[in-house]
C-alpha positions as CSV (number, residue, x, y, z in Angstrom):
1,M,9.5,87.2,34.0
2,S,10.9,86.2,30.8
3,E,12.1,83.0,32.5
4,N,8.4,82.1,33.3
5,K,7.4,82.6,29.7
6,S,9.8,80.0,28.3
7,S,8.8,77.4,30.8
8,K,5.0,77.9,30.8
9,A,4.3,74.6,32.4
10,P,6.0,71.3,32.8
11,G,5.5,69.0,29.8
12,W,4.6,71.7,27.4
13,E,7.1,70.6,24.8
14,E,5.7,67.0,24.9
15,I,2.2,68.4,24.3
16,Q,3.4,70.4,21.3
17,G,5.0,67.2,19.8
18,G,8.4,67.3,21.1
19,A,11.2,69.8,21.5
20,S,11.7,70.1,17.7
21,T,10.3,73.1,16.0
22,E,10.7,71.6,12.6
23,E,7.7,71.6,10.3
24,P,6.1,68.2,9.3
25,E,7.5,66.9,6.0
26,I,5.4,67.6,3.1
27,L,5.5,64.7,0.6
28,S,6.1,65.6,-3.0
29,P,4.2,63.7,-5.7
30,E,7.6,62.3,-6.9
31,K,8.4,61.0,-3.4
32,V,4.9,59.4,-3.1
33,A,5.4,57.7,-6.5
34,D,8.8,56.4,-5.6
35,D,7.5,55.1,-2.3
36,R,4.6,53.5,-4.1
37,V,6.9,51.7,-6.6
38,E,9.1,50.5,-3.8
39,L,6.1,49.2,-1.8
40,E,4.6,47.5,-4.9
41,E,8.0,45.8,-5.5
42,K,8.1,44.6,-1.9
43,L,4.5,43.3,-2.2
44,R,5.4,41.4,-5.4
45,E,8.4,39.8,-3.7
46,A,6.2,38.9,-0.7
47,E,3.6,37.4,-3.0
48,K,6.3,35.4,-4.8
49,A,7.7,34.1,-1.5
50,V,4.1,33.1,-0.3
51,D,3.6,31.3,-3.7
52,A,6.9,29.5,-3.4
53,M,6.0,28.4,0.2
54,R,2.6,27.3,-1.0
55,Q,4.2,25.2,-3.8
56,E,6.7,23.7,-1.4
57,A,3.8,22.8,1.0
58,L,2.0,21.1,-1.8
59,R,5.1,19.2,-2.8
60,V,5.7,18.1,0.8
61,K,2.0,17.0,1.1
62,A,2.3,15.0,-2.1
63,D,5.5,13.4,-0.9
64,F,3.8,12.5,2.4
65,L,0.8,11.0,0.6
66,N,3.1,9.0,-1.7
67,Y,5.1,7.8,1.3
68,R,2.0,6.8,3.2
69,A,0.7,4.8,0.2
70,R,4.2,3.1,-0.2
71,V,4.2,2.2,3.5
72,E,0.7,0.7,3.2
73,R,1.7,-1.3,0.1
74,E,4.9,-2.5,1.8
75,S,2.9,-3.5,4.9
76,A,0.4,-5.5,2.9
77,R,3.3,-7.2,1.1
78,M,5.0,-8.1,4.3
79,K,1.7,-9.6,5.6
80,V,1.5,-11.8,2.5
81,L,5.1,-12.9,2.9
82,A,4.6,-13.7,6.6
83,A,1.4,-15.7,5.7
84,E,3.3,-17.4,2.9
85,G,6.0,-18.7,5.3
86,A,3.3,-20.0,7.7
87,V,1.3,-21.6,4.9
88,L,4.4,-23.3,3.3
89,S,5.3,-24.9,6.7
90,L,1.7,-26.2,7.2
91,L,1.1,-27.6,3.7
92,P,2.9,-30.9,4.4
93,V,0.6,-31.4,7.4
94,L,-2.4,-30.8,5.1
95,D,-0.9,-33.3,2.6
96,N,-0.5,-36.0,5.3
97,L,-4.1,-35.5,6.4
98,D,-5.2,-36.1,2.8
99,R,-3.1,-39.3,2.8
100,A,-4.6,-40.4,6.1
101,I,-8.1,-39.9,4.7
102,G,-7.2,-41.9,1.6
103,S,-5.8,-44.7,3.7
104,A,-8.7,-44.8,6.1
105,E,-11.2,-44.9,3.2
106,S,-9.7,-48.2,2.0
107,Q,-9.5,-49.8,5.5
108,Q,-13.1,-49.5,6.7
109,G,-12.0,-47.2,9.6
110,Q,-15.2,-45.0,9.5
111,P,-14.8,-43.3,12.9
112,L,-11.2,-42.6,12.2
113,L,-12.0,-41.4,8.8
114,E,-14.7,-39.0,10.0
115,G,-12.3,-37.6,12.7
116,V,-9.5,-37.0,10.2
117,R,-11.9,-35.4,7.8
118,L,-13.1,-33.1,10.5
119,V,-9.6,-32.1,11.5
120,R,-8.6,-31.6,7.8
121,S,-11.7,-29.4,7.2
122,Q,-10.9,-27.3,10.3
123,F,-7.2,-27.0,9.4
124,F,-8.0,-26.0,5.8
125,G,-10.5,-23.4,7.1
126,A,-7.8,-21.8,9.2
127,L,-5.5,-21.7,6.1
128,Q,-8.3,-20.2,4.0
129,A,-8.7,-17.5,6.7
130,M,-5.1,-16.5,6.0
131,G,-6.0,-16.1,2.3
132,L,-5.1,-19.6,1.0
133,E,-7.0,-20.9,-2.0
134,E,-6.9,-24.3,-3.6
135,I,-6.1,-24.2,-7.4
136,Q,-8.6,-26.3,-9.4
137,A,-7.0,-28.6,-11.9
138,E,-8.9,-31.9,-12.6
139,G,-10.2,-31.9,-16.2
140,C,-8.8,-28.4,-16.9
141,P,-6.4,-27.6,-19.7
142,F,-2.8,-27.7,-18.6
143,N,-1.5,-24.2,-17.6
144,P,2.3,-24.0,-16.8
145,E,1.7,-20.9,-14.6
146,T,-0.4,-22.9,-12.1
147,H,0.3,-26.6,-12.9
148,E,3.5,-28.7,-12.8
149,A,3.4,-31.7,-15.2
150,V,4.9,-34.6,-13.4
151,L,3.7,-37.3,-15.7
152,V,2.5,-37.3,-19.3
153,S,0.2,-40.2,-20.4
154,P,-0.9,-41.1,-23.9
155,V,-4.7,-40.6,-24.6
156,E,-6.8,-42.0,-27.4
157,N,-9.3,-39.1,-27.5
158,P,-7.9,-35.9,-29.1
159,S,-10.2,-33.8,-26.9
160,E,-8.1,-35.0,-23.9
161,D,-4.8,-33.7,-25.4
162,G,-3.2,-31.2,-23.0
163,K,-5.9,-31.8,-20.4
164,I,-5.1,-32.7,-16.8
165,L,-6.0,-36.3,-16.2
166,E,-5.1,-36.6,-12.6
167,V,-4.0,-34.4,-9.7
168,L,-1.0,-35.9,-8.0
169,Q,-0.6,-33.1,-5.4
170,K,-2.9,-30.2,-4.8
171,G,-1.6,-26.7,-5.5
172,Y,-2.4,-23.5,-3.6
173,R,-2.6,-19.7,-4.2
174,L,-2.1,-17.1,-1.5
175,G,-3.6,-13.8,-2.8
176,D,-2.2,-13.4,-6.4
177,K,0.9,-15.5,-5.7
178,I,1.2,-19.2,-6.5
179,V,2.5,-20.8,-3.3
180,R,2.7,-24.2,-4.8
181,P,1.7,-25.3,-8.3
182,V,-0.6,-28.3,-8.7
183,K,1.4,-31.5,-9.6
184,V,-0.5,-33.2,-12.4
185,R,-0.6,-36.0,-14.9
186,V,-1.4,-34.6,-18.4
187,G,-2.8,-36.3,-21.4
188,R,-1.1,-36.3,-24.8
189,Y,-2.7,-37.4,-28.0
190,D,-0.3,-38.8,-30.5
191,G,-2.9,-39.8,-33.0
């Protein structure tokens, strides 16, 4: 019968918490304090790691925003350069239309003149849609940034000194860039 006593029922050891007869460990205040210090240190390290990752994420985000802005600026610059090439190749056509208008005005070719004016207006409108602007010059003071002095003529009036007397070839601006300066005749007072 003693055999029956040791094996009361199958699974009894599992119910009692295992085959071990050891008592549960009683934690001493020193052990709890040591464990607490160790856990607090691990928490500080984890917080430092999280902060470092957060800082890195902010740097990556800032780098990306700077990259996107740089790409957008570069894209805008490339568009202006592409438009500049197109405009430069079309400016001689615009000049020839202006010459044809001038010639037709002196030869009484009114229907031809109106047709050429219409074509010139339409053509210039297309160039303006690309961002082209005509630089105003007639009667303005000479500005070497936007004007190119081709001729200098003496003037009798001191108020005309340094002023543009005649536009010899129109100049154009594309955005902030001078595509072609205005070729002008400038007055000089020698009085």
